[in-house]
N, C-alpha and C positions, 0 to 999 in steps of 0.2 A: 639479495636484488636490489636493485634499481627503484627507486621512487614511484608507488603508482598516484598520479598525478590526476585529480579528479578534475574534470573542466569547469566545475565552477564548486562552490561549497557557500553553504548555510550564511555564512560569517560575511561574503562576500553581499551577499541581497541585502541584509539588513543592517551590519556594522556594528560598533561594541554597546554594550550597555543590555543584553539579552540571553536569556535561558532557553532553548528548548526543551519542550516538554511533551514529550512524544505517548505518553502512557492514557490508553483511555480507559477512564473513569467507570468505575464498577456500576455505577447507576446509568450509565449511558453506551455499555457494550455491547446491549444485546442482540443488537443487527449488526454487527461485525466482527467480532470474534465468538470462537464455539467455545472458550475456554479461556480463566485467569493465565492458565501458563502460557499460551498464543500472544496473548496480551503483553507479557511479560518479555518473552523471549524476541517480541518486535521493536521491543525500544532498543536495541543495538544494533539496528536495521541503518540509520545512518550516520552511524556513529565515523565511519572512513570517511564523510560526506561534507562533516558539520561546518570544522575547521576550528580555530582556537576560541572556544567559547562553555558556558556552562554547559552541561546537559544532563539533565533529572533521567536517570535510568534504571532498571531492574539491576540488583548486584549482580544477578545472571548469566549477563551478556559484559561482565567489566571484572573478569575474573583477571587474577594474573597469568596464566597459563594462555589464558584466550585472546589477551592483549596483546601477551609477548610475540604470538603465531602471526598474528594480524599486522604485527609490525615487523616479522620479517621477511614477508611478502611483499613485504614496500609499502602499505600504509602511513601514512602519520595521522596517526593517533594525537591531534592536540587538544582535544575538548578537555574540559576540568569534568571532570566523570563525579556527576553525587549520586551516589548510588542509596536505594532503599531494598527492604527484605519482605514488606509487606503493606497494605492498604494504609494504615495507623501512621507508619512510618515514613512514608513519603506525603502524607498530610504534612507531618512535623517539618520533611527537607521544603517543601512548597513552602510554609511558612519563612524558612531559614533566607530562602532564596527572594524571597519577598520581601525580607526585612533589609534585603543591600540594595534595592531600589531595581534589582532587574526586572525589566519585560518579560512575559512570557509569551513564547512562539508556540502557542498549542497548535499541538497535530490532532488533537479533539476536542469538540465542546466538553466542554461539566457543565449539567445543567442545573447542577445546585448551585448557585454563586458563593454558598457561605463556602462550599468547598473548595473552594480556588481562591487562594488569598492572591494578591499584586494584582497587577494590570496585564493585560493582552494584549498584543502586538494589533491584531486584528478582534475587530467588538466583538464578541462571541454572537450576538444575537445577529452579526453579518454575519460573519461565519455558518452560522444554523442555516440561514435564508440561502447562502451559496449554496451548500450541499445538500439541501431538501428536496424530493427528488420533485414532489409536489411543483417546484417551480423552476422547471428544466423550459420551461417555452420562454421564461421572464431574460434568459442566457443563451438560447441557442435559436437561431434562423428557423423561422416555421420550416421552411423546407427539407430542412437536416433532422426534424424532429420524424419519432414516429409517429401512427395514430396511437391517442392516449387518452383518456379521461378518469377525472377523479371518480369516486367511488366509496359513499357511505359504507363502512364494512356491513351497515345492519342490512344493505340493499346488494352486498356484493352476490352472493348467491343465487338469487334472483334476477341481477342481470346478466352474470358471467354464463347462467345456463338458458340464455336467451341469444349468444353469441351463434352465430351463423358459423363461424370454423373455429374447429382448435388448431394446434394447441395457443394458450394464450398466457400473458406473463402479468404476473403481479406483484407489485412492488410496495413497498413500507413508504409511508409518510410520517415522517415525524423531526420535530426537530432533532432527536440526535444523530449522533455519527452513526450510518451505515455505509455497507463496505463491502467487498468479499464475495458477492451473491450474498451477504446471511439472511440479508433482507428482501428476496427474492423467492417466487417459486413461479414454476411454469408449467401449468396446466393442460394434461391432454382428454381429458374428459372431466363428466360432472362430477364422479368421483373425488377426482381429484382438485377439483374448486370447494368441494367441503372442505376435504384437508387444508386447504388455504384459510378458510374461514377462520377455522378452527385456530392455525399457526398464528394470524395474525391478531388474534383476538383485544389483546392488549392497547388495539387503533383504534383510533375513531374514522378512520377511512385510509382508502386506497389507491392506487395506481391501478388501472387495468389498460394492460399496450400491447401492440400490435406483437407478435413473436418476430423475429428480425432473424435471418439467415447468417448463422455466423464464422462463414467462408472464412473472411478476413477481417477478425477481431483484434482490434488496436487499442493502447494505450499510448495516447499521444500526449507528451509532455513540455513545457511550458517554465521560465523563472519571471517574477515577477518581482523586480528592485522596489527597493524603497522609494528611487527617482521616478520613477513610470516607465525603463527600458522594463522591456519584453523579449522574450531570447526564445526561440526554439531548442529546446534540447534532445528531441527524437521522439522517434513511435516503436513500441516493443508488441510484436505481435502477444496475445493473453492465452494465457491455457485454459481453458475451462471446463469442466466436467459435464456428463451430461443435466446437471443439478442448478447450472450457474456459478459455482462455487472456483472460485479463483485459484488455481496450482500452480500461478510462476508464470514467466514468458521467456519467447524466443527472442533474442537480441542479432541482429544480423549488420550488414553495409547499409545504408540508406537508399530509400527508393528516388527514384523522381518522379516518381506518379503521384505524389500527395500533394501539388502546391492548391489546390481549392481547396482542401482539407488545412492543410497550415493557414491559409490565409484566415478561414472561419476561426480556426483557433487563438489567431491572434486577435480578431476582435470582440472574441469572448474572454480574453485574459484584461483589453484595454478595459472595458466596459466593468470588468471585475474591480481593476483599479481602482477604476473612478465612482468603483461604490464602496473602496475601503481597506481592497483585498491587496498582500504582498505576501511573497513566500514561493515554494512551487508548489505545483497544481496541474494538473490532466482532465482529462474525458476519455469517456470508451466511445470507440466510433466501430462501426460493422462498415465494409467498403465490397460494391457490388460488382461483377466482371466489367462494368461500364464505365469505374472508377464514380458513380454518387454514394454516394454513403450519406448513412444515421449516425447524431450523434444519438446516445439514451443515458449517458449519466456522465456526471461529475464529481469531479473530486479534489476538493480545493483545499490541499496537503501533500505531502509526499505523498506518491503514488507507491506500491510495490516495485513499480521497475523505474523508477526514478533515480536512486542510489546506483544500480548497475547499470543504466545509461549514463550518469554521468564518469561510473569507472570503463565504460566497455571500450572507449578508443585506445586508451593505454595498455588495456590489458591482451586486446588482438592485437595489437602491434609486438608487445611481448612474446605472446604463444605464437604469432603467424599463423593464427585461424581465424576464420572468419565468422562463425557462429558460436554463441554462448545461452544457454538457458539457465534462466534465474529462477530457482527452486529451492526449498526448504528441506532436509533431508534429516530423519533421527537416526539414531548412532547404536546399538543393542551392546550397552556395555555401560562403563563409568564414563565421567567427564574425561578424566586423564587419559584413559587409551584413547577417544574419542581424541582427542589433539593430537597422540602419536599416533595414531591413522590418518589424521589430515594431512600432516606433514608427505606421508607417503602420498596421499590421493594428488597431493599438489605437484608432485615429482612426477607421479605417473601417467595420471589422468589427466593435468591441467584443471583441478576440481581448487576456485580459490574462494574461500570464504571469507564473506564480509563482517560475518558478528557468529559468534556460537554463546550457547546457552546453556548454563550449567541449575539445572530445578534444586537443587540439594541446596544454591544459596539462598532459598526464599524460605520465608516462616508461614509455609502456604503444605496442603498436604496433595502437592503436583505428580504428575506421571515421570516416575522416573526420569526415563530416559533423556538423555540430552539433545540435543539439537544444533542444526547450524545452518544459515543461509549462507547459500555462495553461488559462486557462476561456472558452469562449467563449460570449458569451450572445446571447440573439434570443429574439423574441416567441413563439415555439413550435419544434418540434423539424424542422419544414421549413425555415422561416426558418435554423437553422443549419445544417441539410445544405446550404445552397444557399451558405450563407457559405464554408463548407467549400470547396465546390469552386470560389468565385472566388479562395482562398489559395493556390490552387496555382498562381496567375496571380505570386502573391510569393516562390516559391519552397517552398512550405512542403508538407510530406505527411504527413497522420494516421497512427500508427502502428497 
């Protein structure tokens, strides 16, 4: 097959001398991943778009069979893959990379500096400040902010129960990484507020925010170059369940109705650059029928749809199909069986894996089911939904 060329690679933003470190550290993953297996599987999500640079990743995403399949499809896996099998091994590998005088591009902040040898491209304190939900108003114009207030956890139940209307959204306030909806609770009544108080008990304070209708909910992506250039990469519609958990994205040809949103995004990214940020970044926005919009979360890192957006144009051109679903699937069977089934799925259903994870490569007591992150292409969403049902006959189940 022809080479799949991403629109940009991480190496284009930073240049040589860097290593990409995407794993969320165990003591910082409470508000971003539901389990260690998900965190390890996620370390393969950017391998197709990093370019020729060292990448620290789980051994489960760097198997010979999985990488061979990606290369057969046309992905140029150019990275020097430095793999780990468990937490202790990951720290050993990080120390070796630091000894090579490489600078770490961290996807997530390590809150304990003693567990992060070496130097980071973006100052960890600044990266925390950019991503902390408490600071949204520092970066987003007031007109685009949902109504929100910071509330000490001790008074959350009392204050939330005095609200005149439900539902209300409660969000974590933490210097640790958060995302995927794991640090968010929607409360429809007082009982659910009580449950949220218990859920957020490790924190000192939370955000109480107006609930926003999610009719058109986008993740808007940018690249922030080391020299200050800002490039808009596109936007993907987010697939979110009724608990606000992120399940993936719909990718479609760009809309011409987002000029104001894109412009505000440029301003946010330029401000972030002036405050020390470089790399890929994005934000979550909900758009009304009158094209008004609110920005309700910032993610200064690769977003779940960043790599898919960078690959979308060339894959859409190859398939001749304009719509894609970015999602993760588990497989009922062994990893090698999954690879064989994926070859069938590429040919029959236009399912393009961008990362395949074998949990048996890790020294952890993981769920034995292998999983794959992929783009499923179709003529429209209905076509893709039909293909997804057919994929179950091959053993694939969408998360």
